[in-house]
SERO-4910 file (N, C-alpha, C, O; in steps of 0.05 Angstrom, whole numbers):
BEGIN
 pado doro    nc1    nc2    nc3   cac1   cac2   cac3    cc1    cc2    cc3    oc1    oc2    oc3
  Unk    A   1878   2526    741   1888   2539    753   1911   2523    760   1933   2533    764
  Unk    A   1906   2496    762   1926   2475    766   1950   2474    752   1971   2470    765
  Unk    A   1950   2477    724   1968   2474    716   1999   2496    713   2022   2491    705
  Unk    A   1986   2525    722   2004   2542    723   2001   2550    754   2005   2574    751
  Unk    A   1998   2548    769   1992   2553    801   1998   2526    818   1998   2506    804
  Unk    A   2002   2521    843   2008   2508    860   1995   2518    887   1991   2542    890
  Unk    A   1987   2497    907   1978   2515    932   2000   2506    949   2009   2483    950
  Unk    A   2007   2526    961   2032   2523    979   2018   2524   1009   1996   2534   1015
  Unk    A   2038   2511   1025   2032   2510   1057   2045   2534   1071   2068   2536   1064
  Unk    A   2041   2547   1083   2057   2573   1094   2052   2571   1126   2029   2577   1134
  Unk    A   2071   2563   1146   2071   2559   1168   2086   2588   1186   2109   2591   1180
  Unk    A   2075   2604   1203   2089   2623   1214   2076   2633   1238   2053   2625   1242
  Unk    A   2086   2646   1254   2080   2662   1280   2061   2683   1277   2072   2703   1268
  Unk    A   2038   2685   1282   2025   2711   1277   2023   2724   1302   2013   2714   1321
  Unk    A   2036   2751   1301   2035   2768   1325   2006   2780   1330   1997   2789   1351
  Unk    A   1993   2778   1304   1956   2780   1318   1939   2759   1333   1921   2763   1349
  Unk    A   1951   2733   1325   1936   2716   1347   1955   2701   1365   1944   2683   1378
  Unk    A   1987   2708   1369   1997   2697   1383   2001   2667   1383   2001   2651   1401
  Unk    A   2004   2666   1356   2001   2632   1358   2020   2623   1331   2027   2639   1314
  Unk    A   2025   2599   1331   2037   2598   1293   2008   2586   1280   1991   2573   1291
  Unk    A   2009   2592   1259   1988   2589   1244   1995   2578   1218   2018   2582   1209
  Unk    A   1975   2562   1203   1982   2548   1182   1961   2558   1160   1937   2552   1164
  Unk    A   1967   2573   1135   1953   2574   1115   1962   2566   1087   1986   2569   1080
  Unk    A   1941   2556   1071   1946   2555   1044   1942   2573   1026   1921   2586   1028
  Unk    A   1962   2580   1005   1955   2595    986   1961   2592    965   1979   2576    963
  Unk    A   1949   2607    933   1956   2593    911   1980   2613    908   1985   2633    920
  Unk    A   1995   2599    887   2017   2610    881   2023   2600    850   2020   2578    841
  Unk    A   2035   2626    838   2041   2619    810   2070   2611    801   2089   2626    806
  Unk    A   2074   2581    786   2099   2569    784   2113   2588    765   2106   2595    743
  Unk    A   2139   2594    781   2161   2608    763   2181   2586    759   2192   2589    738
  Unk    A   2186   2571    769   2207   2547    762   2199   2528    784   2203   2532    808
  Unk    A   2187   2505    772   2184   2487    797   2209   2470    806   2212   2465    829
  Unk    A   2224   2462    789   2250   2444    792   2266   2469    810   2284   2459    824
  Unk    A   2264   2494    811   2283   2508    828   2262   2516    854   2271   2529    872
  Unk    A   2247   2513    854   2226   2519    881   2217   2545    879   2210   2553    901
  Unk    A   2213   2564    858   2209   2587    854   2176   2587    845   2166   2573    827
  Unk    A   2162   2608    863   2141   2621    857   2128   2638    865   2133   2645    887
  Unk    A   2107   2650    852   2103   2682    861   2075   2683    870   2058   2672    856
  Unk    A   2069   2694    890   2044   2690    908   2019   2699    905   2017   2720    919
  Unk    A   2002   2695    895   1971   2700    881   1952   2699    903   1928   2695    899
  Unk    A   1960   2703    924   1936   2704    937   1947   2725    961   1971   2726    968
  Unk    A   1923   2744    975   1928   2751   1002   1925   2742   1027   1905   2734   1037
  Unk    A   1951   2744   1036   1957   2730   1061   1943   2744   1084   1944   2767   1089
  Unk    A   1927   2723   1098   1910   2737   1121   1923   2745   1151   1916   2762   1168
  Unk    A   1945   2723   1152   1951   2731   1185   1982   2741   1188   1996   2740   1208
  Unk    A   1992   2752   1159   2019   2764   1154   2049   2754   1161   2064   2764   1178
  Unk    A   2054   2730   1144   2083   2725   1135   2097   2749   1126   2081   2768   1125
  Unk    A   2120   2754   1119   2125   2767   1113   2131   2769   1087   2154   2770   1078
  Unk    A   2103   2771   1070   2105   2760   1045   2079   2780   1031   2062   2791   1046
  Unk    A   2078   2783   1011   2058   2805   1001   2052   2796    973   2073   2789    961
  Unk    A   2022   2792    953   2012   2784    934   2044   2791    908   2059   2810    914
  Unk    A   2049   2781    892   2061   2785    870   2099   2778    876   2116   2775    858
  Unk    A   2106   2780    910   2124   2768    910   2140   2746    905   2125   2727    898
  Unk    A   2159   2741    906   2176   2708    892   2193   2701    916   2211   2714    926
  Unk    A   2180   2675    922   2194   2660    944   2196   2632    937   2183   2618    922
  Unk    A   2220   2628    955   2226   2590    950   2204   2572    973   2195   2579    995
  Unk    A   2202   2551    959   2184   2531    974   2196   2503    963   2205   2499    941
  Unk    A   2196   2483    984   2203   2455    976   2176   2435    986   2156   2440    999
  Unk    A   2185   2415    975   2164   2388    984   2180   2394   1017   2203   2401   1023
  Unk    A   2155   2387   1033   2167   2375   1062   2155   2346   1067   2133   2342   1058
  Unk    A   2167   2327   1078   2162   2301   1079   2137   2303   1097   2115   2296   1089
  Unk    A   2144   2314   1125   2128   2310   1143   2098   2331   1132   2077   2325   1144
  Unk    A   2096   2341   1123   2072   2360   1110   2064   2350   1095   2039   2353   1092
  Unk    A   2080   2333   1076   2067   2314   1046   2061   2338   1026   2044   2333   1009
  Unk    A   2073   2360   1027   2061   2380   1007   2087   2403   1002   2107   2400   1015
  Unk    A   2084   2419    988   2107   2439    983   2101   2459   1010   2077   2457   1017
  Unk    A   2117   2478   1026   2123   2487   1039   2140   2513   1036   2164   2512   1028
  Unk    A   2124   2540   1043   2147   2561   1036   2165   2558   1060   2160   2546   1081
  Unk    A   2188   2571   1053   2214   2574   1063   2220   2604   1070   2218   2615   1092
  Unk    A   2228   2614   1048   2235   2644   1045   2226   2653   1022   2214   2640   1005
  Unk    A   2232   2688   1022   2218   2707   1005   2241   2712    993   2260   2719   1008
  Unk    A   2245   2712    973   2265   2719    941   2266   2747    936   2285   2763    937
  Unk    A   2241   2749    929   2247   2785    917   2219   2799    929   2198   2786    926
  Unk    A   2219   2818    940   2201   2838    941   2184   2852    922   2193   2875    920
  Unk    A   2160   2847    905   2146   2870    889   2140   2891    900   2135   2909    884
  Unk    A   2139   2895    921   2128   2924    931   2101   2924    938   2094   2946    947
  Unk    A   2080   2906    937   2051   2909    952   2060   2911    980   2083   2910    989
  Unk    A   2040   2914    992   2032   2917   1018   2011   2894   1023   1999   2884   1004
  Unk    A   2004   2884   1056   1993   2868   1064   1982   2879   1092   1995   2874   1112
  Unk    A   1954   2898   1096   1947   2913   1115   1923   2888   1127   1908   2877   1111
  Unk    A   1923   2883   1157   1903   2871   1166   1886   2888   1180   1898   2905   1193
  Unk    A   1856   2888   1184   1837   2895   1194   1817   2885   1212   1803   2868   1201
  Unk    A   1812   2890   1234   1794   2883   1254   1775   2899   1257   1781   2922   1262
  Unk    A   1751   2891   1256   1724   2905   1264   1722   2903   1291   1724   2880   1299
  Unk    A   1717   2926   1312   1714   2928   1333   1685   2933   1344   1674   2922   1363
  Unk    A   1676   2950   1328   1639   2956   1334   1628   2934   1320   1631   2929   1296
  Unk    A   1611   2919   1342   1593   2902   1329   1567   2921   1317   1558   2941   1326
  Unk    A   1560   2904   1293   1539   2909   1278   1551   2931   1258   1535   2942   1243
  Unk    A   1579   2940   1256   1585   2952   1238   1587   2933   1208   1591   2908   1208
  Unk    A   1584   2950   1183   1583   2938   1162   1611   2938   1146   1615   2956   1130
  Unk    A   1629   2920   1148   1656   2918   1143   1656   2929   1115   1671   2947   1112
  Unk    A   1642   2922   1094   1635   2930   1069   1636   2950   1063   1641   2955   1040
  Unk    A   1632   2968   1077   1638   3000   1078   1663   3008   1079   1671   3028   1067
  Unk    A   1675   2996   1090   1706   3010   1085   1720   2990   1070   1743   2994   1063
  Unk    A   1706   2966   1063   1725   2953   1037   1713   2966   1014   1726   2967    993
  Unk    A   1688   2977   1017   1687   2991    985   1705   3016    979   1714   3025    957
  Unk    A   1709   3026   1012   1726   3054   1003   1749   3045    994   1758   3055    973
  Unk    A   1760   3027   1005   1790   3011    995   1795   3006    966   1813   3014    952
  Unk    A   1773   2989    958   1765   2985    931   1764   3007    911   1779   3008    892
  Unk    A   1748   3024    916   1756   3056    902   1781   3063    901   1787   3072    879
  Unk    A   1805   3063    920   1830   3067    912   1847   3048    897   1870   3054    891
  Unk    A   1835   3024    891   1847   2996    887   1863   2985    900   1887   2982    896
  Unk    A   1845   2978    923   1858   2966    936   1839   2941    950   1821   2945    967
  Unk    A   1844   2917    940   1825   2891    945   1827   2880    967   1847   2885    979
  Unk    A   1809   2865    980   1806   2849   1006   1794   2825   1000   1778   2817    983
  Unk    A   1810   2812   1028   1800   2783   1026   1787   2783   1057   1797   2796   1075
  Unk    A   1765   2768   1061   1748   2768   1083   1751   2738   1100   1744   2716   1091
  Unk    A   1762   2743   1127   1758   2714   1131   1739   2705   1150   1732   2681   1151
  Unk    A   1728   2727   1170   1708   2727   1181   1694   2749   1185   1700   2771   1175
  Unk    A   1673   2743   1203   1654   2767   1211   1678   2793   1221   1674   2816   1213
  Unk    A   1696   2789   1233   1711   2815   1242   1746   2814   1231   1766   2824   1242
  Unk    A   1743   2802   1213   1775   2807   1196   1786   2804   1173   1791   2782   1166
  Unk    A   1790   2821   1161   1799   2824   1136   1828   2826   1120   1845   2842   1130
  Unk    A   1834   2814   1100   1860   2833   1100   1860   2852   1072   1844   2852   1053
  Unk    A   1882   2868   1074   1876   2884   1045   1901   2888   1033   1921   2892   1046
  Unk    A   1900   2888   1004   1928   2877    990   1926   2918    977   1907   2932    970
  Unk    A   1956   2925    980   1957   2955    971   1980   2952    952   2004   2947    958
  Unk    A   1969   2956    929   1988   2953    905   2003   2966    903   1995   2989    908
  Unk    A   2036   2966    895   2056   2980    895   2053   3008    888   2061   3027    902
  Unk    A   2038   3010    861   2028   3039    852   2005   3057    876   2001   3081    872
  Unk    A   1996   3046    894   1974   3060    908   1988   3075    923   2006   3062    934
  Unk    A   1988   3102    929   1998   3112    951   1984   3109    977   1960   3113    983
  Unk    A   2006   3101    994   2000   3078   1019   1986   3108   1037   1966   3105   1051
  Unk    A   1998   3138   1035   1981   3157   1057   1954   3157   1056   1938   3160   1075
  Unk    A   1946   3152   1028   1917   3162   1027   1904   3139   1039   1883   3141   1052
  Unk    A   1916   3111   1035   1907   3092   1049   1895   3097   1078   1873   3102   1086
  Unk    A   1923   3092   1090   1930   3102   1120   1907   3117   1130   1894   3113   1150
  Unk    A   1904   3138   1112   1885   3161   1127   1858   3152   1127   1843   3160   1144
  Unk    A   1851   3133   1107   1819   3117   1110   1824   3108   1139   1818   3121   1158
  Unk    A   1837   3084   1139   1842   3068   1160   1841   3085   1186   1823   3081   1202
  Unk    A   1859   3102   1189   1863   3119   1216   1836   3135   1226   1830   3140   1250
  Unk    A   1817   3142   1201   1794   3159   1210   1779   3145   1222   1769   3155   1242
  Unk    A   1771   3114   1215   1755   3092   1227   1770   3082   1250   1757   3071   1267
  Unk    A   1800   3085   1254   1813   3075   1282   1806   3094   1304   1807   3088   1327
  Unk    A   1800   3121   1293   1802   3143   1313   1772   3142   1327   1769   3146   1351
  Unk    A   1752   3137   1309   1732   3130   1318   1725   3102   1333   1704   3095   1343
  Unk    A   1745   3091   1331   1744   3064   1348   1727   3042   1337   1716   3028   1354
  Unk    A   1719   3032   1304   1706   3023   1291   1727   3000   1288   1719   2976   1289
  Unk    A   1748   3004   1286   1770   2987   1275   1800   2987   1294   1806   3001   1314
  Unk    A   1810   2972   1285   1842   2972   1293   1856   2961   1267   1844   2942   1257
  Unk    A   1876   2967   1256   1891   2951   1232   1922   2952   1245   1931   2965   1265
  Unk    A   1933   2937   1229   1965   2922   1232   1976   2928   1201   1964   2929   1180
  Unk    A   2002   2930   1208   2018   2928   1175   2041   2913   1176   2064   2921   1178
  Unk    A   2031   2883   1175   2050   2865   1180   2070   2856   1153   2085   2837   1152
  Unk    A   2064   2877   1132   2084   2867   1110   2077   2895   1097   2055   2897   1086
  Unk    A   2092   2916   1096   2093   2941   1090   2124   2947   1073   2147   2951   1080
  Unk    A   2111   2946   1052   2140   2950   1031   2153   2976   1037   2144   2994   1052
  Unk    A   2176   2977   1020   2193   3000   1026   2186   3026   1010   2194   3048   1016
  Unk    A   2167   3021    986   2152   3040    967   2126   3050    994   2118   3073    996
  Unk    A   2121   3036   1005   2094   3053   1023   2104   3055   1038   2088   3063   1055
  Unk    A   2125   3053   1047   2139   3075   1078   2146   3097   1064   2136   3119   1070
  Unk    A   2159   3096   1049   2164   3120   1033   2144   3142   1027   2150   3166   1028
  Unk    A   2114   3131   1019   2097   3146   1018   2093   3161   1042   2089   3186   1041
  Unk    A   2093   3147   1066   2091   3154   1093   2108   3183   1098   2101   3202   1110
  Unk    A   2129   3179   1088   2154   3199   1097   2150   3226   1086   2155   3246   1099
  Unk    A   2140   3227   1058   2132   3248   1040   2111   3265   1040   2104   3283   1024
  Unk    A   2099   3256   1067   2073   3269   1068   2081   3290   1101   2064   3305   1110
***
């Protein structure tokens, strides 16, 4: 993966944590000289970027590594954050339901995971799954990076 990918530092303010977050993520090299990369990780805390988006990063002297600067092109995927509120609830139940509709997720800890919603997935269906658990006060979820395509999915229902 080293030859085709680079670890990029992302530094941004998280509304979820109400603090500045530093996260490193893998990205596929598109054009190293121009600083263009394609995100190959699911972000946990919600910079305005999703998997497969093209972005610009440059070497930062202070950080001594490549640092994300801006998103160049959105691919249409979305990132959803899910927080488990109910103690003892097995988050794998929700993760499996989401996986069944082609939505992979990455776990940060016992109470937080991030979900990748691919462009081809009808987001209204995903939201109905999440809303069901939210109405039972099992989870809360946030949509820090909701693509235009997924916004449109919600409008047609």
